[in-house]
C-alpha positions in Angstrom: 20.1 21.4 -28.0 17.8 18.5 -27.5 14.1 18.6 -27.6 13.2 19.8 -24.1 9.8 18.2 -24.1 8.8 15.0 -25.8 6.0 15.4 -28.3 3.3 13.0 -27.3 2.6 10.1 -29.5 0.2 7.2 -28.9 2.7 4.4 -29.6 6.1 5.9 -28.8 7.8 4.2 -31.8 6.9 6.8 -34.4 7.6 9.5 -32.0 11.2 8.3 -31.4 11.7 8.2 -35.2 10.3 11.7 -35.5 12.7 13.0 -32.8 15.7 11.3 -34.4 14.9 12.9 -37.7 14.3 16.3 -36.0 17.8 16.0 -34.3 19.3 15.2 -37.8 17.6 18.3 -39.1 19.1 20.4 -36.2 22.5 19.1 -37.2 21.9 20.0 -40.8 20.8 23.5 -39.8 23.9 23.9 -37.6 26.2 22.9 -40.4 24.5 24.8 -43.2 22.8 27.7 -41.4 19.3 26.8 -42.7 16.7 24.0 -42.9 16.3 24.0 -46.6 17.1 20.3 -46.9 17.0 19.3 -50.6 15.1 16.3 -51.9 17.0 14.2 -52.5 19.7 15.2 -50.0 23.0 13.6 -51.1 24.4 13.6 -47.5 21.2 12.2 -45.8 18.6 10.9 -48.2 16.1 10.0 -45.5 16.3 13.5 -44.0 15.3 15.1 -47.3 12.3 12.9 -47.6 11.3 13.5 -43.9 11.5 17.3 -44.4 9.4 17.0 -47.5 6.8 15.0 -45.5 6.7 17.6 -42.7 6.1 20.3 -45.4 3.3 18.3 -47.0 1.7 17.7 -43.6 1.7 21.4 -42.9 0.2 22.1 -46.4 -2.5 19.5 -45.6 -3.1 21.2 -42.2 -3.5 24.6 -43.9 -5.8 23.4 -46.7 -7.9 20.9 -44.8 -7.7 22.3 -41.2 -6.8 18.9 -39.9 -3.4 17.9 -38.5 -2.6 14.9 -40.6 -0.1 13.8 -38.0 1.6 17.1 -37.6 0.7 18.3 -34.1 0.8 21.8 -32.8 3.7 20.8 -30.6 5.6 19.4 -33.5 5.0 22.6 -35.5 6.3 24.6 -32.6 9.4 22.5 -32.3 10.1 22.8 -36.0 9.5 26.6 -35.9 12.0 26.8 -33.0 14.8 25.8 -35.5 13.4 28.1 -38.2 12.0 25.3 -40.3 11.6 26.3 -43.9 8.0 25.6 -45.0 8.6 26.3 -48.7 8.5 23.5 -51.3 11.5 24.6 -53.5 14.5 26.8 -53.2 13.4 30.4 -53.5 10.0 29.9 -52.0 9.0 30.6 -48.4 11.4 33.4 -47.7 
């Protein structure tokens, strides 16, 4: 499943990188049955850090009520793959 809609971004470059990482997250979820990518992730170090950044942006959104780069559309796309918003294994169930 590819993203049906592109999430709008002003420059395009960062958006393409976000979509590439999102697709790697989807592959991880298909392989392991969850989106709890560890940090660091031995099999895909960049994915682990990217997932951590998405969690931090959501936390920032919740605490400060500003998006911090995580748009509503991106949140919806992550939610569609049952993105895990916890910060360590055992949280966010």
